[in-house]
C-alpha positions in Angstrom: 0.1 -0.2 -0.1 1.6 3.4 -0.9 3.1 5.7 1.8 0.1 8.1 1.4 -3.4 6.7 2.1 -6.7 7.7 1.6 -9.5 8.3 3.8 -11.2 5.7 2.7 -9.0 3.2 4.0 -8.6 5.2 7.4 -12.4 4.8 7.8 -12.1 1.5 6.7 -9.9 0.4 9.4 -11.4 2.2 12.0 -14.8 0.5 11.3 -13.1 -2.7 11.0 -14.9 -3.1 7.6 -12.6 -6.4 6.4 -13.9 -8.5 9.9 -17.4 -7.8 9.5 -16.6 -8.6 5.5 -15.1 -11.3 6.4 -17.7 -13.1 8.6 -20.5 -12.3 6.2 -18.6 -14.0 3.6 -18.2 -16.9 5.9 -22.0 -17.0 6.6 -21.2 -16.5 10.3 -23.7 -13.4 10.7 -25.6 -16.1 13.3 -22.7 -17.0 15.1 -22.3 -13.5 15.8 -25.5 -12.9 16.9 -25.5 -15.6 19.2 -22.0 -15.0 20.6 -23.7 -11.3 21.4 -26.2 -12.4 22.7 -24.7 -14.5 25.1 -22.4 -11.7 25.9 -25.1 -9.6 26.2 -27.4 -11.6 28.8 -23.8 -11.9 31.3 -23.1 -8.5 31.6 -26.6 -7.4 32.1 -27.0 -10.2 34.6 -23.9 -9.0 36.1 -24.5 -5.4 36.5 -27.9 -5.8 37.7 -29.5 -4.3 34.6 -31.5 -7.8 34.5 -32.9 -9.3 37.4 -34.4 -12.4 36.9 -37.3 -13.1 39.7 -41.3 -13.7 39.9 -43.2 -10.8 40.3 -46.9 -10.4 40.4 -48.7 -8.1 37.7 -48.0 -7.8 33.6 -46.0 -6.0 31.7 -45.3 -2.5 32.9 -42.2 0.0 30.6 -41.5 2.9 32.7 -39.9 6.0 31.8 -37.2 7.4 34.3 -36.1 11.1 33.3 -34.0 11.7 36.3 -33.1 11.0 40.2 -34.7 14.0 41.8 -31.1 15.2 43.0 -29.0 15.4 39.6 -27.0 12.2 40.7 -25.6 10.4 37.9 -27.4 12.5 35.6 -25.5 10.8 32.5 -27.7 7.5 33.3 -31.2 9.4 32.3 -33.4 9.3 31.0 -33.7 5.5 31.2 -36.5 2.9 30.9 -37.5 0.4 34.0 -39.2 -2.8 31.9 -41.4 -4.4 35.0 -42.2 -8.1 33.7 -44.0 -11.5 35.5 -40.3 -13.0 35.0 -37.9 -9.9 36.1 -36.9 -6.4 36.1 -34.9 -4.8 32.9 -33.2 -1.5 33.7 -31.7 0.3 31.1 -29.9 3.4 32.2 -28.8 5.4 28.8 -25.0 5.4 28.7 -25.1 2.4 30.7 -26.9 0.6 27.9 -24.9 2.4 24.8 -21.7 1.1 26.2 -23.0 -2.3 26.6 -24.4 -2.3 23.2 -21.3 -0.7 21.7 -18.9 -3.6 24.0 -21.3 -6.2 22.9 -20.6 -5.7 19.7 -17.4 -5.6 19.4 -17.0 -8.7 21.5 -19.1 -10.2 19.0 -17.4 -9.3 16.4 -13.8 -10.1 17.9 -14.5 -13.5 19.2 -16.1 -14.8 15.9 -13.6 -13.9 13.7 -11.2 -15.7 15.9 -13.4 -18.6 15.6 -13.4 -18.8 12.1 -9.5 -18.2 12.1 -9.3 -21.3 14.8 -11.2 -22.9 12.2 -9.1 -22.2 8.9 -6.0 -22.8 11.3 -7.0 -26.6 12.0 -8.1 -27.3 8.4 -5.0 -25.7 6.5 -2.4 -26.9 9.2 0.0 -25.1 6.8 3.1 -24.6 9.4 4.1 -21.6 8.1 0.5 -19.9 8.8 0.3 -21.1 12.5 1.9 -18.2 14.0 0.2 -15.4 12.4 -3.8 -16.9 12.5 -3.0 -18.2 16.5 -2.1 -14.3 16.9 -4.9 -13.4 14.9 -7.6 -15.6 17.0 -5.5 -14.8 20.2 -6.0 -11.0 19.3 -10.0 -11.8 18.2 -10.2 -12.8 22.1 -8.2 -9.9 23.5 -11.8 -7.7 23.4 -13.7 -10.3 25.1 -10.8 -11.1 27.8 -10.5 -7.0 28.3 -14.6 -6.7 28.3 -14.7 -9.4 30.8 -12.4 -7.7 33.3 -15.0 -5.3 33.9 -18.3 -7.2 33.1 -21.4 -5.7 34.2 -19.5 -2.4 35.2 -20.7 0.0 32.7 -24.1 -1.0 32.7 -25.3 -0.4 36.2 -24.9 1.9 39.2 -24.1 -0.9 41.6 -21.1 -3.0 40.1 -19.3 -2.5 43.6 -19.0 -6.2 43.5 -16.9 -6.0 39.7 -13.5 -6.7 40.8 -12.1 -5.6 37.3 -13.2 -1.9 38.3 -10.2 -2.0 41.1 -7.6 -2.8 38.0 -9.1 -0.1 36.4 -8.7 2.6 38.8 -5.0 1.5 39.6 -4.1 1.8 35.3 -6.0 5.3 35.8 -4.6 6.7 38.4 -7.6 7.2 40.6 -9.7 5.0 43.3 -12.2 2.5 43.0 -14.4 4.8 45.4 -14.1 7.4 42.5 -15.0 5.3 40.0 -18.2 3.3 41.4 -19.9 7.1 42.2 -18.6 8.2 38.6 -19.5 4.8 36.5 -19.7 6.6 33.4 -15.9 6.3 33.1 -16.0 2.6 33.1 -18.0 2.1 30.1 -15.9 4.8 28.7 -12.8 2.5 29.1 -14.2 -0.8 28.1 -15.6 1.2 25.2 -12.3 2.6 24.0 -10.4 -0.5 25.2 -12.0 -3.2 22.9 -12.8 -1.1 20.3 -8.9 -0.6 20.1 -8.2 -4.0 20.2 -10.6 -4.7 17.3 -8.5 -2.6 15.4 -5.5 -4.1 16.1 -7.4 -7.5 14.8 -8.5 -5.7 12.0 -4.9 -4.6 11.1 -3.7 -8.3 11.3 -6.4 -9.7 8.8 -5.0 -7.2 6.1 -2.2 -7.8 6.6 -2.1 -11.5 7.1 -5.2 -12.2 4.8 -2.7 -14.1 2.4 -1.8 -16.7 4.9 -5.6 -17.5 5.8 -7.2 -17.4 2.1 -8.8 -14.4 3.2 -9.2 -11.6 0.4 -9.3 -8.0 2.0 -8.5 -4.8 0.6 -4.9 -5.4 1.5 -4.5 -8.8 -0.1 -3.1 -9.6 -3.6 -6.6 -9.9 -5.3 -5.1 -10.3 -8.5 -3.5 -13.4 -7.8 -5.3 -17.0 -7.7 -6.0 -19.0 -4.8 -3.6 -21.5 -5.4 -0.9 -18.8 -5.8 -1.5 -17.4 -2.0 1.8 -19.0 -0.7 1.9 -18.3 2.8 5.3 -16.2 3.5 7.4 -17.0 6.6 7.3 -15.2 9.6 10.1 -15.9 11.8 9.6 -16.4 15.5 13.0 -15.3 17.1 14.0 -13.2 19.9 13.7 -10.2 18.0 10.4 -10.4 16.9 9.3 -11.3 20.5 11.0 -8.4 21.9 9.3 -6.2 19.0 6.1 -7.5 19.6 6.4 -6.9 24.1 7.4 -3.4 23.2 4.3 -2.7 20.8 2.4 -3.9 23.4 3.9 -2.2 26.3 3.6 0.6 24.4 -0.4 0.1 23.5 -1.0 -0.5 27.4 0.8 2.5 28.6 -0.6 4.7 25.8 -4.2 3.7 26.2 -4.4 3.9 29.8 -2.7 7.2 29.9 -4.7 8.9 27.4 -7.8 7.3 29.5 -6.5 8.6 32.7 -7.4 12.1 31.1 -11.1 11.4 30.9 -11.0 9.7 34.7 -9.6 13.3 36.0 -12.4 14.6 34.8 -14.6 12.4 37.1 -13.1 15.3 39.9 -12.3 18.1 37.7 -15.0 19.7 35.7 -13.1 20.7 31.8 -14.9 23.8 31.7 -13.3 24.9 35.4 -9.7 23.5 34.6 -7.1 25.9 35.0 -4.5 26.6 32.2 -1.9 24.1 33.9 -4.2 21.4 33.9 -5.5 21.9 30.6 -1.4 22.0 29.4 -0.7 18.8 31.4 -3.9 16.8 29.7 -2.6 18.2 26.0 1.0 17.9 26.0 2.1 15.9 28.9 -0.9 13.3 28.3 -2.4 13.3 24.8 0.8 13.9 22.6 3.0 11.2 24.2 0.1 8.4 24.4 -1.1 9.5 20.8 2.2 8.8 19.2 2.7 5.5 21.3 -0.4 4.2 20.2 0.4 5.2 16.8 4.1 4.1 16.9 2.8 0.3 18.6 -0.4 0.1 15.4 1.3 1.9 12.4 5.4 2.1 13.3 6.3 2.6 9.5 4.0 5.2 9.3 4.9 7.3 12.2 8.3 7.1 11.2 7.6 8.6 7.8 5.6 11.4 9.1 8.1 12.9 11.2 11.6 12.4 9.3 10.3 12.7 5.3 11.2 15.3 3.4 7.9 17.1 3.0 5.8 19.2 5.0 9.3 20.5 7.1 6.6 23.0 9.1 4.5 20.8 10.1 7.0 17.9 11.2 9.1 20.5 13.2 5.9 21.5 15.0 5.2 17.6 15.6 8.8 16.9 16.9 8.4 20.0 19.0 5.5 18.7 21.1 7.3 15.5 21.1 10.1 16.8 22.8 8.1 18.8 25.4 5.6 16.5 26.5 8.2 14.1 26.7 10.5 15.8 28.6 7.8 17.4 31.1 6.7 14.1 31.5 10.2 12.6 32.8 11.1 15.5 34.5 8.3 17.0 35.8 7.5 21.0 36.4 8.6 23.5 38.7 6.8 24.1 41.7 4.2 26.6 40.7 3.2 24.5 37.8 3.3 20.9 40.2 1.0 22.6 42.6 -1.3 23.9 39.9 -1.8 20.3 38.1 1.4 20.0 35.5 2.7 17.0 37.3 5.9 14.7 36.1 7.8 11.6 36.8 10.3 14.2 38.5 7.4 15.7 40.9 6.2 12.1 42.0 9.2 10.8 42.7 10.0 14.1 44.5 6.7 13.5 46.8 7.0 9.7 47.0 10.8 10.8 48.8 9.0 13.0 51.1 10.3 16.5 49.6 8.9 19.7 50.9 6.1 20.7 47.8 8.2 24.0 47.8 11.0 22.0 45.3 7.5 20.7 43.3 6.9 17.6 45.0 3.2 15.7 44.2 2.6 12.9 46.2 0.8 10.3 43.4 -2.6 9.3 43.5 -1.7 5.8 45.1 1.7 5.1 46.5 0.7 0.9 46.5 3.7 -0.7 45.3 1.6 -1.9 41.8 0.7 1.2 40.9 3.3 2.7 41.3 5.5 0.5 38.8 2.5 0.8 36.3 2.5 4.4 36.2 6.4 4.9 36.7 7.0 2.0 34.1 4.7 1.5 31.3 3.3 5.9 31.6 5.7 7.9 32.9 9.7 6.4 31.9 8.2 4.2 28.8 5.9 7.1 27.0 8.7 10.3 28.3 11.4 8.3 26.9 10.0 7.1 24.0 8.7 11.1 22.9 11.8 12.4 23.1 13.1 9.4 21.2 11.0 10.2 18.7 11.5 14.0 18.6 15.1 13.5 18.4 15.7 10.8 16.0 12.7 9.6 14.4 14.8 6.8 12.2 14.9 4.9 15.4 11.7 3.8 14.6 12.8 1.6 11.6 14.9 -0.9 14.0 11.6 -1.4 15.7 10.2 -2.2 12.7 12.8 -4.5 11.5 12.8 -6.4 14.8 9.4 -7.0 14.1 9.8 -8.9 11.0 12.7 -10.8 13.0 15.7 -9.1 11.0 17.6 -7.3 13.8 19.5 -4.2 11.6 17.4 -5.4 8.4 15.6 -3.1 6.0 12.0 -2.6 7.2 10.7 -2.1 4.1 11.7 -5.4 2.5 9.1 -7.4 0.8 9.3 -9.9 3.5 7.0 -11.1 6.3 6.7 -8.0 8.8 4.7 -9.2 12.0 4.7 -5.7 12.9 5.1 -3.6 9.6 4.4 -5.4 6.7 4.4 -3.9 3.5 1.3 -2.5 4.4 2.5 -0.1 6.8 2.0 -2.0 9.9 
């Protein structure tokens, strides 16, 4: 695929068009519907939206317009259905989030099941690695959705174990998330959607391996000529895969922590340092990490190509400033106003006076500090500075993804992380 992609290509990726076409061509639409219904019923039951119990009387449908106190306004208007067999509660945002996650899980798991079937039928050793990877990626939306099963659907999801994990990676508290349960729905939707996009990218890149015709496949070649490409699995490809997973996890959770901050600070009342923190320290490094994890070749070309030097300079300057603030922190006055970096939290944990710019982290638990300092501050900050100073180092990551240390990442051979189509 050429370096300059059309808007239609990006729209296709964001709407997982190839996965939907693949399921339709495989006559597996009813399987996707069945998977979605099962997940929706389990999610509603766990979240308290569906309560099965014998009730007297007939069917009643009540429109609930508010709580009367303004509490959790995002759940209204909602529907309350009373039936002889139980109660169905449908809060507005919780229902939208549950439906979105359900669709993503249904598409991901159905595509994964189809890939597993192809793996068994083809029995090609060359196709085993990418097919298994594609199947695992298809199961990822389901595994992530199970992390907070039902939490996006109800205001009574206190028993959901995954809420504590989400609070840890978002830099907030479990109690705050249970009060502001809209963030749980947002978290699930974003994470599951990105996991589905990753599966879409794999399906496009390795469609030839499975005999699956996609927009990235060699459409002009007959089925018999689609020879599986050798995908080396060695320490280099494994290291690149691990690095890209770390970048994706760190970038997504760091970006979502901005929304978590909005549960305590209304965006309309935020100060200039707080907005600077959200945009420069959070959005810029996390956005670069996500793009680098999914499309390393694309970001390398964007930051080092000869064209559009002005835009390239602005991007590299933003990456440098964001990375340095994320690593070193901000002066005392800005830190106390909400512009916080790793250096500020290190001073805070060390018990240094706030006059030196120290800021105590939201959680001082060891797992929270290891995750935040490792996958967010250190990894994202270092990556942003590296992209700003020497963007061509991305070529090393794409070569590692292909299992070729120091090789040419643009070579037309198998590239598990950055195929000729730019992944």
